[in-house]
N, CA, C and O atoms as a GROMACS GRO file, in nm:
protein
  252
    1MET      N    1  12.863   9.658   8.493
    1MET     CA    2  12.844   9.668   8.350
    1MET      C    3  12.698   9.648   8.313
    1MET      O    4  12.642   9.726   8.236
    2PHE      N    5  12.633   9.545   8.367
    2PHE     CA    6  12.494   9.519   8.333
    2PHE      C    7  12.403   9.578   8.438
    2PHE      O    8  12.400   9.534   8.552
    3THR      N    9  12.329   9.678   8.398
    3THR     CA   10  12.231   9.740   8.486
    3THR      C   11  12.094   9.680   8.453
    3THR      O   12  12.080   9.605   8.357
    4VAL      N   13  11.997   9.713   8.534
    4VAL     CA   14  11.861   9.664   8.508
    4VAL      C   15  11.811   9.714   8.373
    4VAL      O   16  11.744   9.641   8.300
    5THR      N   17  11.843   9.837   8.340
    5THR     CA   18  11.801   9.893   8.211
    5THR      C   19  11.863   9.815   8.095
    5THR      O   20  11.795   9.786   7.998
    6ASN      N   21  11.991   9.782   8.105
    6ASN     CA   22  12.057   9.706   7.999
    6ASN      C   23  11.996   9.567   7.983
    6ASN      O   24  11.979   9.519   7.872
    7ILE      N   25  11.964   9.504   8.094
    7ILE     CA   26  11.904   9.370   8.087
    7ILE      C   27  11.765   9.378   8.024
    7ILE      O   28  11.729   9.292   7.944
    8ILE      N   29  11.688   9.480   8.059
    8ILE     CA   30  11.556   9.497   7.998
    8ILE      C   31  11.567   9.521   7.848
    8ILE      O   32  11.490   9.465   7.770
    9ILE      N   33  11.664   9.603   7.808
    9ILE     CA   34  11.686   9.629   7.665
    9ILE      C   35  11.718   9.499   7.592
    9ILE      O   36  11.665   9.474   7.484
   10LEU      N   37  11.806   9.417   7.650
   10LEU     CA   38  11.844   9.292   7.584
   10LEU      C   39  11.728   9.193   7.579
   10LEU      O   40  11.711   9.124   7.478
   11VAL      N   41  11.648   9.184   7.684
   11VAL     CA   42  11.536   9.091   7.686
   11VAL      C   43  11.430   9.132   7.583
   11VAL      O   44  11.382   9.048   7.506
   12VAL      N   45  11.394   9.260   7.581
   12VAL     CA   46  11.294   9.307   7.485
   12VAL      C   47  11.345   9.290   7.343
   12VAL      O   48  11.271   9.246   7.255
   13THR      N   49  11.470   9.324   7.320
   13THR     CA   50  11.528   9.309   7.186
   13THR      C   51  11.532   9.163   7.145
   13THR      O   52  11.507   9.131   7.029
   14SER      N   53  11.564   9.074   7.238
   14SER     CA   54  11.569   8.932   7.207
   14SER      C   55  11.433   8.877   7.168
   14SER      O   56  11.422   8.795   7.077
   15ILE      N   57  11.328   8.922   7.235
   15ILE     CA   58  11.193   8.878   7.200
   15ILE      C   59  11.156   8.927   7.059
   15ILE      O   60  11.102   8.851   6.979
   16ILE      N   61  11.186   9.051   7.031
   16ILE     CA   62  11.157   9.106   6.898
   16ILE      C   63  11.239   9.034   6.792
   16ILE      O   64  11.187   9.000   6.685
   17VAL      N   65  11.366   9.010   6.821
   17VAL     CA   66  11.455   8.945   6.724
   17VAL      C   67  11.413   8.800   6.701
   17VAL      O   68  11.420   8.752   6.588
   18GLY      N   69  11.369   8.731   6.804
   18GLY     CA   70  11.323   8.593   6.786
   18GLY      C   71  11.204   8.587   6.693
   18GLY      O   72  11.196   8.499   6.608
   19THR      N   73  11.112   8.679   6.710
   19THR     CA   74  10.996   8.686   6.621
   19THR      C   75  11.039   8.723   6.480
   19THR      O   76  10.993   8.664   6.382
   20MET      N   77  11.127   8.820   6.470
   20MET     CA   78  11.174   8.866   6.340
   20MET      C   79  11.250   8.754   6.268
   20MET      O   80  11.236   8.739   6.146
   21ASN      N   81  11.329   8.678   6.340
   21ASN     CA   82  11.405   8.569   6.278
   21ASN      C   83  11.312   8.460   6.228
   21ASN      O   84  11.338   8.399   6.124
   22GLY      N   85  11.204   8.435   6.300
   22GLY     CA   86  11.109   8.334   6.255
   22GLY      C   87  11.034   8.376   6.130
   22GLY      O   88  10.994   8.291   6.050
   23ILE      N   89  11.014   8.505   6.113
   23ILE     CA   90  10.936   8.553   5.999
   23ILE      C   91  11.024   8.580   5.878
   23ILE      O   92  10.996   8.530   5.768
   24VAL      N   93  11.128   8.658   5.895
   24VAL     CA   94  11.210   8.697   5.780
   24VAL      C   95  11.356   8.655   5.790
   24VAL      O   96  11.430   8.670   5.693
   25GLY      N   97  11.400   8.603   5.904
   25GLY     CA   98  11.537   8.553   5.917
   25GLY      C   99  11.645   8.659   5.923
   25GLY      O  100  11.756   8.637   5.876
   26MET      N  101  11.614   8.775   5.981
   26MET     CA  102  11.713   8.882   5.988
   26MET      C  103  11.740   8.924   6.132
   26MET      O  104  11.729   9.042   6.166
   27ALA      N  105  11.774   8.829   6.216
   27ALA     CA  106  11.790   8.857   6.358
   27ALA      C  107  11.908   8.948   6.387
   27ALA      O  108  11.901   9.033   6.476
   28THR      N  109  12.015   8.931   6.316
   28THR     CA  110  12.137   9.006   6.343
   28THR      C  111  12.117   9.156   6.322
   28THR      O  112  12.184   9.238   6.386
   29LEU      N  113  12.027   9.192   6.233
   29LEU     CA  114  12.004   9.333   6.200
   29LEU      C  115  11.963   9.414   6.322
   29LEU      O  116  12.002   9.531   6.333
   30ALA      N  117  11.887   9.357   6.413
   30ALA     CA  118  11.842   9.430   6.532
   30ALA      C  119  11.922   9.396   6.657
   30ALA      O  120  11.943   9.482   6.743
   31LEU      N  121  11.967   9.272   6.668
   31LEU     CA  122  12.032   9.230   6.792
   31LEU      C  123  12.175   9.282   6.806
   31LEU      O  124  12.216   9.320   6.916
   32TYR      N  125  12.250   9.284   6.699
   32TYR     CA  126  12.390   9.327   6.706
   32TYR      C  127  12.405   9.471   6.757
   32TYR      O  128  12.485   9.494   6.848
   33PRO      N  129  12.332   9.568   6.703
   33PRO     CA  130  12.343   9.705   6.757
   33PRO      C  131  12.299   9.716   6.902
   33PRO      O  132  12.355   9.795   6.978
   34ALA      N  133  12.198   9.638   6.942
   34ALA     CA  134  12.152   9.642   7.081
   34ALA      C  135  12.260   9.589   7.174
   34ALA      O  136  12.280   9.643   7.283
   35MET      N  137  12.329   9.484   7.133
   35MET     CA  138  12.436   9.429   7.216
   35MET      C  139  12.553   9.527   7.226
   35MET      O  140  12.614   9.540   7.333
   36LEU      N  141  12.584   9.594   7.118
   36LEU     CA  142  12.691   9.695   7.123
   36LEU      C  143  12.650   9.813   7.210
   36LEU      O  144  12.734   9.870   7.281
   37TYR      N  145  12.523   9.850   7.206
   37TYR     CA  146  12.473   9.964   7.285
   37TYR      C  147  12.489   9.940   7.435
   37TYR      O  148  12.520  10.034   7.509
   38VAL      N  149  12.469   9.817   7.480
   38VAL     CA  150  12.479   9.790   7.623
   38VAL      C  151  12.622   9.762   7.667
   38VAL      O  152  12.646   9.739   7.786
   39GLY      N  153  12.717   9.764   7.574
   39GLY     CA  154  12.857   9.755   7.612
   39GLY      C  155  12.924   9.621   7.590
   39GLY      O  156  13.036   9.600   7.638
   40ILE      N  157  12.861   9.531   7.519
   40ILE     CA  158  12.924   9.402   7.488
   40ILE      C  159  13.021   9.426   7.373
   40ILE      O  160  12.989   9.498   7.278
   41SER      N  161  13.138   9.366   7.381
   41SER     CA  162  13.238   9.386   7.276
   41SER      C  163  13.189   9.329   7.143
   41SER      O  164  13.110   9.234   7.142
   42PRO      N  165  13.234   9.387   7.032
   42PRO     CA  166  13.186   9.341   6.901
   42PRO      C  167  13.212   9.193   6.873
   42PRO      O  168  13.128   9.125   6.815
   43ILE      N  169  13.327   9.142   6.914
   43ILE     CA  170  13.357   9.001   6.889
   43ILE      C  171  13.266   8.911   6.971
   43ILE      O  172  13.215   8.811   6.920
   44THR      N  173  13.245   8.945   7.097
   44THR     CA  174  13.156   8.867   7.182
   44THR      C  175  13.013   8.871   7.129
   44THR      O  176  12.945   8.768   7.128
   45ALA      N  177  12.968   8.987   7.085
   45ALA     CA  178  12.834   8.998   7.028
   45ALA      C  179  12.820   8.913   6.903
   45ALA      O  180  12.718   8.845   6.884
   46ASN      N  181  12.919   8.916   6.818
   46ASN     CA  182  12.916   8.839   6.694
   46ASN      C  183  12.912   8.689   6.722
   46ASN      O  184  12.834   8.616   6.661
   47VAL      N  185  12.996   8.644   6.813
   47VAL     CA  186  13.000   8.501   6.846
   47VAL      C  187  12.869   8.458   6.911
   47VAL      O  188  12.819   8.349   6.881
   48THR      N  189  12.814   8.539   7.000
   48THR     CA  190  12.688   8.506   7.066
   48THR      C  191  12.576   8.491   6.965
   48THR      O  192  12.497   8.396   6.974
   49ILE      N  193  12.566   8.582   6.871
   49ILE     CA  194  12.461   8.574   6.769
   49ILE      C  195  12.483   8.454   6.679
   49ILE      O  196  12.387   8.386   6.643
   50THR      N  197  12.607   8.427   6.642
   50THR     CA  198  12.637   8.314   6.556
   50THR      C  199  12.598   8.182   6.621
   50THR      O  200  12.538   8.096   6.556
   51VAL      N  201  12.629   8.166   6.748
   51VAL     CA  202  12.594   8.043   6.819
   51VAL      C  203  12.442   8.030   6.832
   51VAL      O  204  12.388   7.921   6.813
   52GLY      N  205  12.375   8.139   6.862
   52GLY     CA  206  12.229   8.136   6.870
   52GLY      C  207  12.164   8.100   6.738
   52GLY      O  208  12.069   8.021   6.734
   53LEU      N  209  12.214   8.156   6.630
   53LEU     CA  210  12.158   8.126   6.498
   53LEU      C  211  12.193   7.985   6.452
   53LEU      O  212  12.119   7.926   6.374
   54LEU      N  213  12.303   7.932   6.499
   54LEU     CA  214  12.340   7.795   6.465
   54LEU      C  215  12.233   7.697   6.512
   54LEU      O  216  12.192   7.608   6.437
   55PHE      N  217  12.186   7.714   6.635
   55PHE     CA  218  12.080   7.627   6.686
   55PHE      C  219  11.949   7.651   6.613
   55PHE      O  220  11.876   7.556   6.585
   56SER      N  221  11.919   7.774   6.582
   56SER     CA  222  11.796   7.806   6.509
   56SER      C  223  11.798   7.745   6.370
   56SER      O  224  11.700   7.685   6.327
   57ASP      N  225  11.908   7.759   6.301
   57ASP     CA  226  11.919   7.707   6.166
   57ASP      C  227  11.919   7.553   6.165
   57ASP      O  228  11.861   7.492   6.075
   58THR      N  229  11.983   7.493   6.263
   58THR     CA  230  11.986   7.347   6.273
   58THR      C  231  11.845   7.291   6.294
   58THR      O  232  11.807   7.192   6.232
   59SER      N  233  11.770   7.353   6.381
   59SER     CA  234  11.634   7.306   6.405
   59SER      C  235  11.546   7.326   6.282
   59SER      O  236  11.457   7.246   6.256
   60ALA      N  237  11.570   7.432   6.206
   60ALA     CA  238  11.493   7.454   6.083
   60ALA      C  239  11.525   7.349   5.980
   60ALA      O  240  11.436   7.302   5.909
   61VAL      N  241  11.651   7.310   5.970
   61VAL     CA  242  11.690   7.206   5.872
   61VAL      C  243  11.632   7.071   5.912
   61VAL      O  244  11.587   6.995   5.826
   62LEU      N  245  11.633   7.040   6.040
   62LEU     CA  246  11.583   6.911   6.087
   62LEU      C  247  11.432   6.900   6.076
   62LEU      O  248  11.378   6.790   6.066
   63SER      N  249  11.364   7.012   6.079
   63SER     CA  250  11.219   7.004   6.068
   63SER      C  251  11.178   7.002   5.922
   63SER      O  252  11.060   6.996   5.891
   0.00000   0.00000   0.00000
């Protein structure tokens, strides 16, 4: 399921999304379609993004 190309797509997208989330807070806009493109199920993609944003939002509140 995960080829080298898919892993590269996810890593590059994650770097872009991390930067985008820090600036404007819209990480899901770019990451969700990328995860669906590489074959991750919609529910798994949604849960993964939600958990990732939970830690990001928690650290923002604590700072």
